SELO-809036 format. One record per residue (C-alpha): residue number from 0; x, y, z; residue in three letters. Coordinates in steps of 0.25 Angstrom, whole numbers, padded with zeros to 4 digits, m for minus. Example, Ala and Ser with C-alpha at 12.3 -4.5 7.8 and 13.67 -1.06 7.14 Angstrom:
2
- seq,east,north,up,type
- 0,0049,m0018,0031,ALA
- 1,0055,m0004,0029,SER
***
This chain:
409
- seq,east,north,up,type
- 0,m0018,0023,m0068,MET
- 1,m0012,0019,m0055,ALA
- 2,m0021,0019,m0043,THR
- 3,m0014,0028,m0033,THR
- 4,m0025,0034,m0024,GLN
- 5,m0028,0028,m0010,CYS
- 6,m0041,0034,m0004,VAL
- 7,m0044,0032,0011,ILE
- 8,m0057,0033,0018,LEU
- 9,m0056,0040,0031,LEU
- 10,m0070,0046,0034,GLY
- 11,m0076,0036,0044,GLY
- 12,m0079,0040,0058,LEU
- 13,m0073,0028,0065,GLY
- 14,m0084,0028,0076,THR
- 15,m0081,0014,0080,ARG
- 16,m0067,0018,0085,LEU
- 17,m0074,0028,0095,GLY
- 18,m0065,0039,0100,GLU
- 19,m0053,0035,0092,LEU
- 20,m0060,0042,0080,THR
- 21,m0066,0053,0086,ARG
- 22,m0056,0063,0081,GLU
- 23,m0048,0054,0071,THR
- 24,m0053,0047,0058,PRO
- 25,m0052,0032,0060,LYS
- 26,m0041,0030,0049,PRO
- 27,m0032,0040,0056,LEU
- 28,m0032,0033,0070,LEU
- 29,m0019,0029,0074,GLY
- 30,m0015,0014,0071,VAL
- 31,m0001,0010,0075,GLY
- 32,0003,0024,0078,GLY
- 33,m0001,0030,0064,LYS
- 34,m0015,0034,0058,PRO
- 35,m0021,0021,0052,PHE
- 36,m0023,0029,0039,ILE
- 37,m0008,0029,0038,ASP
- 38,m0008,0014,0036,VAL
- 39,m0017,0015,0024,LEU
- 40,m0010,0027,0018,ILE
- 41,0004,0020,0019,ARG
- 42,m0002,0007,0013,GLU
- 43,m0008,0015,0001,ALA
- 44,0005,0023,m0001,VAL
- 45,0014,0010,m0001,ARG
- 46,0005,0005,m0012,ARG
- 47,0006,0017,m0021,GLY
- 48,m0006,0024,m0018,PHE
- 49,0000,0038,m0017,THR
- 50,m0013,0046,m0017,ASN
- 51,m0020,0045,m0004,ILE
- 52,m0034,0051,m0002,LEU
- 53,m0040,0051,0012,LEU
- 54,m0056,0053,0013,LEU
- 55,m0058,0060,0026,ALA
- 56,m0071,0064,0033,GLY
- 57,m0071,0062,0048,PHE
- 58,m0060,0071,0055,LYS
- 59,m0055,0075,0041,ALA
- 60,m0046,0086,0048,ASP
- 61,m0039,0075,0055,VAL
- 62,m0037,0068,0042,VAL
- 63,m0032,0080,0035,ALA
- 64,m0022,0082,0046,ASP
- 65,m0017,0068,0044,TYR
- 66,m0016,0070,0029,VAL
- 67,m0007,0082,0031,ASP
- 68,0002,0074,0039,GLU
- 69,0001,0062,0030,LEU
- 70,0006,0071,0018,ARG
- 71,0019,0073,0025,THR
- 72,0023,0059,0025,ARG
- 73,0017,0053,0013,LEU
- 74,0028,0048,0003,PRO
- 75,0031,0057,m0009,SER
- 76,0021,0055,m0020,GLY
- 77,0009,0052,m0011,CYS
- 78,m0002,0062,m0008,LYS
- 79,m0014,0062,0002,VAL
- 80,m0027,0069,0000,GLU
- 81,m0039,0070,0009,ILE
- 82,m0054,0071,0005,SER
- 83,m0064,0076,0016,VAL
- 84,m0078,0073,0016,GLU
- 85,m0087,0085,0022,ASP
- 86,m0097,0075,0028,GLU
- 87,m0097,0060,0029,PRO
- 88,m0099,0054,0015,LEU
- 89,m0097,0039,0018,GLY
- 90,m0085,0032,0012,THR
- 91,m0090,0033,m0003,GLY
- 92,m0094,0048,m0001,GLY
- 93,m0080,0051,0005,ALA
- 94,m0074,0045,m0008,LEU
- 95,m0083,0052,m0017,ALA
- 96,m0081,0065,m0010,HIS
- 97,m0066,0063,m0013,ALA
- 98,m0069,0061,m0028,GLY
- 99,m0060,0072,m0034,ASP
- 100,m0048,0066,m0026,LEU
- 101,m0050,0052,m0031,LEU
- 102,m0041,0046,m0041,ASP
- 103,m0048,0038,m0052,ASP
- 104,m0044,0025,m0044,ARG
- 105,m0040,0024,m0030,PHE
- 106,m0039,0014,m0018,ILE
- 107,m0049,0017,m0007,LEU
- 108,m0046,0013,0008,LEU
- 109,m0055,0013,0020,ASN
- 110,m0046,0021,0030,GLY
- 111,m0049,0012,0042,ASP
- 112,m0044,m0001,0036,THR
- 113,m0031,m0007,0031,TRP
- 114,m0032,m0018,0021,PHE
- 115,m0018,m0022,0019,ASP
- 116,m0016,m0028,0005,PHE
- 117,m0010,m0024,m0009,ASN
- 118,m0020,m0013,m0012,TRP
- 119,m0014,m0012,m0027,LEU
- 120,m0020,m0026,m0029,ASP
- 121,m0034,m0020,m0026,LEU
- 122,m0031,m0009,m0037,VAL
- 123,m0027,m0020,m0047,GLU
- 124,m0040,m0028,m0043,THR
- 125,m0049,m0015,m0046,ALA
- 126,m0044,m0014,m0060,GLY
- 127,m0052,m0003,m0066,ASP
- 128,m0063,m0005,m0056,GLY
- 129,m0065,m0005,m0041,ALA
- 130,m0060,m0015,m0030,ALA
- 131,m0061,m0018,m0016,ILE
- 132,m0052,m0026,m0006,ALA
- 133,m0058,m0036,0002,VAL
- 134,m0054,m0046,0013,ARG
- 135,m0060,m0059,0018,GLU
- 136,m0065,m0058,0033,VAL
- 137,m0071,m0069,0041,PRO
- 138,m0082,m0059,0046,LEU
- 139,m0087,m0047,0038,ALA
- 140,m0095,m0040,0049,ASP
- 141,m0088,m0026,0048,ARG
- 142,m0086,m0026,0033,TYR
- 143,m0093,m0026,0020,GLU
- 144,m0090,m0039,0012,SER
- 145,m0090,m0042,m0003,LEU
- 146,m0095,m0053,m0012,GLU
- 147,m0084,m0055,m0023,ILE
- 148,m0085,m0062,m0036,ALA
- 149,m0073,m0072,m0040,PRO
- 150,m0068,m0061,m0050,ASP
- 151,m0067,m0051,m0038,GLY
- 152,m0079,m0043,m0042,GLN
- 153,m0087,m0038,m0029,VAL
- 154,m0101,m0043,m0031,THR
- 155,m0107,m0038,m0018,ALA
- 156,m0104,m0030,m0005,ILE
- 157,m0110,m0035,0008,VAL
- 158,m0113,m0025,0019,PRO
- 159,m0106,m0026,0032,ARG
- 160,m0110,m0038,0041,GLY
- 161,m0118,m0045,0030,GLN
- 162,m0107,m0052,0022,GLY
- 163,m0103,m0067,0023,ALA
- 164,m0092,m0071,0033,ARG
- 165,m0081,m0072,0029,PRO
- 166,m0082,m0061,0018,ALA
- 167,m0074,m0052,0009,ALA
- 168,m0075,m0038,0015,ILE
- 169,m0072,m0024,0010,ASN
- 170,m0057,m0021,0014,GLY
- 171,m0058,m0006,0013,GLY
- 172,m0049,m0005,0001,VAL
- 173,m0055,m0001,m0013,TYR
- 174,m0050,0003,m0027,VAL
- 175,m0060,0013,m0033,LEU
- 176,m0062,0022,m0045,ARG
- 177,m0066,0036,m0043,ARG
- 178,m0077,0033,m0053,THR
- 179,m0083,0023,m0044,ASP
- 180,m0089,0035,m0036,LEU
- 181,m0097,0040,m0048,ASP
- 182,m0111,0041,m0044,GLY
- 183,m0108,0042,m0029,PHE
- 184,m0109,0054,m0020,SER
- 185,m0112,0059,m0006,GLY
- 186,m0112,0049,0005,LYS
- 187,m0110,0035,0001,PHE
- 188,m0101,0022,0005,SER
- 189,m0091,0015,m0002,ILE
- 190,m0094,0002,0004,GLU
- 191,m0110,0003,0003,ASN
- 192,m0111,0011,m0010,ASP
- 193,m0099,0012,m0019,LEU
- 194,m0094,m0002,m0018,LEU
- 195,m0108,m0009,m0020,PRO
- 196,m0110,0000,m0032,GLU
- 197,m0096,m0005,m0038,LEU
- 198,m0101,m0019,m0035,VAL
- 199,m0114,m0016,m0043,VAL
- 200,m0106,m0011,m0055,ARG
- 201,m0096,m0023,m0054,GLY
- 202,m0084,m0014,m0052,GLU
- 203,m0079,m0018,m0038,LEU
- 204,m0069,m0029,m0037,ARG
- 205,m0063,m0035,m0024,ALA
- 206,m0050,m0041,m0020,ALA
- 207,m0047,m0049,m0008,ARG
- 208,m0035,m0047,0001,TYR
- 209,m0031,m0053,0014,ALA
- 210,m0022,m0042,0019,GLY
- 211,m0022,m0036,0033,PHE
- 212,m0035,m0028,0036,PHE
- 213,m0039,m0019,0047,LEU
- 214,m0050,m0010,0050,ASP
- 215,m0048,0000,0061,ILE
- 216,m0062,0004,0062,GLY
- 217,m0066,m0003,0076,ILE
- 218,m0058,m0002,0089,PRO
- 219,m0053,m0016,0089,GLU
- 220,m0047,m0016,0075,THR
- 221,m0041,m0002,0078,PHE
- 222,m0034,m0007,0090,ALA
- 223,m0029,m0019,0082,ALA
- 224,m0024,m0010,0072,ALA
- 225,m0014,m0004,0081,GLN
- 226,m0005,m0017,0080,GLN
- 227,m0010,m0024,0068,SER
- 228,m0008,m0012,0058,ILE
- 229,0007,m0010,0062,PRO
- 230,0009,m0025,0062,ALA
- 231,0003,m0026,0048,GLN
- 232,0012,m0014,0042,GLN
- 233,0024,m0021,0047,ARG
- 234,0027,m0031,0035,ARG
- 235,0039,m0037,0027,PRO
- 236,0045,m0029,0016,ALA
- 237,0051,m0033,0002,LEU
- 238,0063,m0025,m0001,PHE
- 239,0067,m0025,m0016,LEU
- 240,0080,m0020,m0022,ASP
- 241,0076,m0012,m0035,ARG
- 242,0086,m0015,m0046,ASP
- 243,0087,m0029,m0049,GLY
- 244,0075,m0033,m0041,VAL
- 245,0063,m0024,m0046,ILE
- 246,0070,m0019,m0059,ASN
- 247,0081,m0024,m0067,HIS
- 248,0095,m0018,m0062,ASP
- 249,0098,m0010,m0075,ASP
- 250,0109,m0002,m0070,ASP
- 251,0104,0010,m0062,TYR
- 252,0089,0011,m0065,VAL
- 253,0085,0025,m0063,GLY
- 254,0072,0027,m0071,SER
- 255,0060,0019,m0073,PHE
- 256,0062,0017,m0088,ASP
- 257,0074,0008,m0084,ARG
- 258,0066,m0001,m0075,VAL
- 259,0065,m0015,m0079,ARG
- 260,0057,m0023,m0069,TRP
- 261,0061,m0036,m0064,ILE
- 262,0051,m0047,m0067,ASP
- 263,0040,m0049,m0057,GLY
- 264,0043,m0037,m0049,VAL
- 265,0029,m0031,m0048,ALA
- 266,0023,m0044,m0044,THR
- 267,0034,m0047,m0034,ALA
- 268,0032,m0033,m0027,ILE
- 269,0017,m0035,m0028,ARG
- 270,0018,m0048,m0021,ARG
- 271,0025,m0042,m0010,ALA
- 272,0015,m0031,m0009,ASN
- 273,0004,m0041,m0008,ASP
- 274,0011,m0049,0003,LEU
- 275,0012,m0036,0011,GLY
- 276,0027,m0033,0010,TYR
- 277,0032,m0019,0009,TYR
- 278,0040,m0018,m0003,VAL
- 279,0052,m0009,m0004,PHE
- 280,0063,m0006,m0014,VAL
- 281,0077,m0004,m0009,VAL
- 282,0087,0000,m0020,THR
- 283,0101,0005,m0021,ASN
- 284,0101,0016,m0032,GLN
- 285,0116,0020,m0034,ALA
- 286,0112,0026,m0047,GLY
- 287,0109,0039,m0040,VAL
- 288,0123,0039,m0033,ALA
- 289,0129,0036,m0047,ARG
- 290,0121,0048,m0054,GLY
- 291,0113,0039,m0063,PHE
- 292,0099,0044,m0058,TYR
- 293,0094,0052,m0046,THR
- 294,0086,0049,m0034,GLU
- 295,0074,0055,m0040,ALA
- 296,0076,0045,m0052,ASP
- 297,0075,0034,m0042,VAL
- 298,0063,0039,m0035,LEU
- 299,0056,0041,m0049,ASN
- 300,0060,0027,m0053,LEU
- 301,0055,0021,m0040,HIS
- 302,0041,0028,m0041,ASN
- 303,0040,0023,m0056,ALA
- 304,0043,0009,m0052,MET
- 305,0034,0009,m0040,ALA
- 306,0022,0014,m0049,ALA
- 307,0025,0003,m0059,ALA
- 308,0025,m0008,m0049,LEU
- 309,0012,m0002,m0042,ARG
- 310,0005,m0003,m0056,ALA
- 311,0007,m0018,m0054,GLN
- 312,0002,m0018,m0040,GLY
- 313,0016,m0018,m0033,ALA
- 314,0021,m0008,m0024,THR
- 315,0034,m0004,m0018,ILE
- 316,0032,0002,m0004,ASP
- 317,0045,0010,m0003,ASP
- 318,0058,0012,m0010,TRP
- 319,0072,0015,m0005,ARG
- 320,0084,0017,m0014,TYR
- 321,0099,0021,m0011,CYS
- 322,0105,0031,m0020,PRO
- 323,0119,0031,m0014,PHE
- 324,0131,0024,m0018,HIS
- 325,0146,0025,m0012,PRO
- 326,0151,0027,m0027,ASP
- 327,0140,0036,m0032,GLY
- 328,0143,0048,m0042,ASN
- 329,0133,0057,m0035,VAL
- 330,0140,0063,m0023,ASP
- 331,0127,0064,m0014,CYS
- 332,0125,0049,m0016,TYR
- 333,0139,0044,m0015,ARG
- 334,0138,0037,m0002,ALA
- 335,0137,0023,0005,ALA
- 336,0123,0023,0011,HIS
- 337,0115,0014,0021,PRO
- 338,0104,0013,0011,TRP
- 339,0113,0007,0000,ARG
- 340,0111,m0008,m0001,LYS
- 341,0118,m0017,0005,PRO
- 342,0115,m0008,0016,ASN
- 343,0101,m0009,0022,PRO
- 344,0097,0005,0023,GLY
- 345,0085,0005,0013,MET
- 346,0079,m0007,0019,LEU
- 347,0081,m0002,0033,LEU
- 348,0074,0012,0029,ASP
- 349,0062,0005,0024,LEU
- 350,0061,m0004,0036,MET
- 351,0061,0008,0045,GLN
- 352,0051,0015,0037,GLY
- 353,0041,0004,0034,TRP
- 354,0036,m0007,0044,PRO
- 355,0044,m0018,0038,VAL
- 356,0045,m0032,0044,ASP
- 357,0059,m0036,0041,PRO
- 358,0057,m0051,0044,ALA
- 359,0048,m0053,0032,GLY
- 360,0055,m0043,0023,SER
- 361,0064,m0046,0011,LEU
- 362,0073,m0039,0001,LEU
- 363,0075,m0044,m0014,VAL
- 364,0088,m0039,m0020,GLY
- 365,0097,m0042,m0032,ASP
- 366,0110,m0038,m0025,GLN
- 367,0118,m0043,m0013,PRO
- 368,0117,m0028,m0008,THR
- 369,0102,m0030,m0008,ASP
- 370,0103,m0043,0000,LEU
- 371,0113,m0037,0010,ALA
- 372,0104,m0025,0013,ALA
- 373,0092,m0034,0016,ALA
- 374,0101,m0042,0025,GLN
- 375,0106,m0030,0033,ALA
- 376,0091,m0025,0034,ALA
- 377,0087,m0039,0040,GLY
- 378,0078,m0044,0029,ILE
- 379,0078,m0055,0019,ALA
- 380,0084,m0054,0006,ALA
- 381,0083,m0061,m0007,PHE
- 382,0092,m0060,m0020,HIS
- 383,0084,m0058,m0033,PHE
- 384,0093,m0061,m0045,THR
- 385,0083,m0058,m0056,GLY
- 386,0071,m0064,m0062,GLY
- 387,0056,m0062,m0058,ASN
- 388,0055,m0055,m0044,LEU
- 389,0041,m0060,m0041,GLU
- 390,0046,m0074,m0043,HIS
- 391,0058,m0072,m0034,PHE
- 392,0051,m0064,m0023,LEU
- 393,0037,m0070,m0021,VAL
- 394,0043,m0083,m0015,PRO
- 395,0051,m0075,m0005,HIS
- 396,0039,m0066,m0002,LEU
- 397,0029,m0077,0000,ASP
- 398,0039,m0085,0009,ARG
- 399,0042,m0073,0018,LEU
- 400,0027,m0069,0018,ASN
- 401,0023,m0083,0023,ASP
- 402,0034,m0082,0034,ALA
- 403,0028,m0069,0038,ASN
- 404,0014,m0074,0039,LEU
- 405,0019,m0086,0047,ALA
- 406,0026,m0077,0057,GLU
- 407,0013,m0069,0059,THR
- 408,0003,m0081,0059,ALA
***
């Protein structure tokens, strides 16, 4: 069963931030003009975690107001729930208190940190067990560190300030099972109680990631976050045509049963995910204008394709399609439209709605109209003529990624 729940811990008092957290829970403080928690929720949703559960304690009324507002802007198919502890129960107690709302498996985040990597990889690492994301740091003074066997099994958790330097530290992202909480109740800690128990049972694996990491828990890092988080969110995008690039172009594909995947498509998209690219689909769907299928059919098909790709650790961040055609048979779709390639409308709309860096972005298409749309939008374009998409795409991604890294060095 797919893991689609993202649970976020919000209960800490945030005392190190002083007056900033007197009336506002730390994860709801403004960063770059938006509540910090927005960063985590957007990251979760773009990776297919459509069931968001917030664990609140301190100033739970403020969190509830935020949830009411959040529900008005979450994408269709996503939901958000809140669990409120009546008294401080610790990180583990807050999780156990929400037991009836937990899925069998879920990803768990600390609400005051952002660790930017492909979270689906951690789900895969967990397998049927539990997993924790770790990162290497030169000084493990503020964080628990872990001892990890060559096979990825966690063998020990070292308390804050006692680990070797450098060390692999707890990155605040976990994949857990509801049954991991069996036997725990009342006030307890994930870090000091639950994780050590999983280590004793031999049921905790670790995966190392080198992505961007920021903890907003102290004044210095909170101040730095005002610039570093918006900068990190601005990243290159991979735009993919659909028919002929993701699936074979079998004449107006309007249902999932007709999808024949291009070889290497999931691994190609996952590679882009791992490198930090946004991944978008931009597709002309004249079959709607010609009456072969409806817009609802297109949306159902894209949802099914997204689920199939996500099962392989690959995610599409957003989809755009154009149902119009000047020669359409359906009156309301018979029109020239700025979204129909070779026009750049779909690309420009995505670039307006997402913090895309055009300089490092690229489009892969199989038709001249795809390439023309990319040129009009001001991004690089590459002509895919068939074969294995991973073999075709990865050299372009790696080359552009290396160039981006050299620019920011």
